[in-house]
N, C-alpha and C positions, 0 to 999 in steps of 0.2 A: 901287290897289296892284296891281303886277304880281307874280304869283307866280313863284318859281324852281322849275323842274321838271328832273328828270333820268330819262333812260330807256336801258335797255340796247339797243343797236342791233345786237348781234352775234347771228347765227343760233343756235338751240339746238344743243347739242352740244359736243364739244370742239374747241378750236382754239388756235392760238399767240398771237393777238391779239384783245383784247376791245375793243369800241367802247361808249362811254358818250356820249349826247349831252345837252347841258344848254342851258337858256335861262332868261332871266329877269333881274331886276335884281341879284341877289346872286351871279350865277354867277361872275365874276371874283374876287370876295372869297373864295368857297368854294374854287375851284381854286387860288388863291394859297396857301391853307392846306394842302390835301390833295394837289395834284398835284406829283410830282417828275419832272421832264424827265430824259430820258437825258443831255443835255448840261448839266444843273443850271441852265439858264436859268429865271428866275422867270415864273409865269404872266403877270403884268402887263406883261412886256415882249414878249409874243406877239401875234399878229395873230388877229383872228377869222375864222371860217369856214376854218380850216386843220386838217390833221391833225398831231398831235405824238406821238411816241413817249415813253413813261414809265411810271410807274405811281402808283397811289393810296396814300396812307399815312393811318393814323389820327392 
């Protein structure tokens, strides 16, 4: 079983953009539930290994 992991990739301090890296078998499912893209496109319609502007919600 492959674990799903997430890690903050943004340097320590204040900034305008934060980067969170995720990998694992549940990544797409989790992001489809919590990631809201600026253009409102759902996560499952995106490509892997790309940067996307948006925010995370509970």
